[in-house]
N, C-alpha and C positions, 0 to 999 in steps of 0.2 A: 584463444582467450585474449580479450583486449581490455586494457584499463581505459575508463572513460571519465570525463568530467561531467558531473551531474548538477543541475539546478533543481533543488527539491523545495517545494512549497506546500505547506500544510495550513489549512484553515479549519481548525477543529474547535467548534463553538466560537468563543471570542478570542481564542489563542491563535495568532498568526505567526508562523515560523517560515523563514526563507533562508536557505544557505546553499553554498557550493561545496560539494564533497567529491571524493573519488569513489568509483564503483567498478565492478567487473561486468562486462557484457559478453555473454557466451550463450549460444543456442537459443537466441531470442529471449534470454532472461537477464535481468539486471540484479546484481547482488551488491548490497552496500550496508554500511553501519550507520545507524541513526542514534546518536547519544548513547544510550545503554541498551540498544536492541539491534538485532540483525534483521535486515529486510531483504525480501526477494520479490521481484516483480516479474511474473511470467506474462510477457506481452502477447504471446500466442493464445493463451487461455483466459486472459484478463483476470488474473489472480494475483493478489498482493498478500504476502505472508509476513507478519511481524512476530519475531521471536524474542521474548525477554526471559529473565530468570523465572518469573512467576507464570507467565501466560504465553500461549501461542494463539495468535489471532489471524484468521484466514478470511479475507474478503474475496468472494467469488462474484465478481461484478457481472459476469454473463448470466449467472443463475439468480442474481439478486439476493444473495444470502451472505451472512456473516457467521463464522464458527469460532467459538472461543473455548480453549482448553486450559483449565486451571491445572498446572503441573503438580502442585503439592498434594492435592486430593483427587487428581484424575477426574475432575468433574467437567462435563462438556455441556455447553449450551449453544443454541443457534437461533437466529432470528432473521426476518426478512429486512432487506434494505431497499429503499426506493431510489432508483438510478434516475437522476435528473439530466445528466449529460455524461457521455462517454466518448472520448476522442482518443484513438490509438493510432498514431502515425509512426513512421520510421524513426524519427528523432525525438518523439515526445509521447507522453501518456497523461491524459487529464480525465479525472472523474469527479463529478459533483454528485453527491448522494445525500439522502435524507434518512435519518432514523428517528421515528416518531416526529417531533416538531423541530428537531435540530438538523441544520444543514452543514455539510462538511465538503471540503475540497482537497484533493490531492493532485499535485501537478509535478511531473518529473520530466525534465528535458535533458537530453544528451547534448552537451556542448561540443 
């Protein structure tokens, strides 16, 4: 298990966030905290999981699906996502995707 420095960039609709944080890299997975949520990026399977108090959101970029679980009422929904770009290298992960008419970008780089 190794601690790593991460550069995380989100472009979600018109909200752009970029910050440097610490994460844990083990078994081809990066685990880190993002504001008030836990994140897990499985680089081998191209899956990103975001866990908050209310929701668990799973992006399966290989299968072009998003799964959302509402924890309080145990309601599950899923929908398709359109992958515009997916780059998964040793030191970085970048995905640009579209949901309906909105484009999103997630970029994670191991420094």
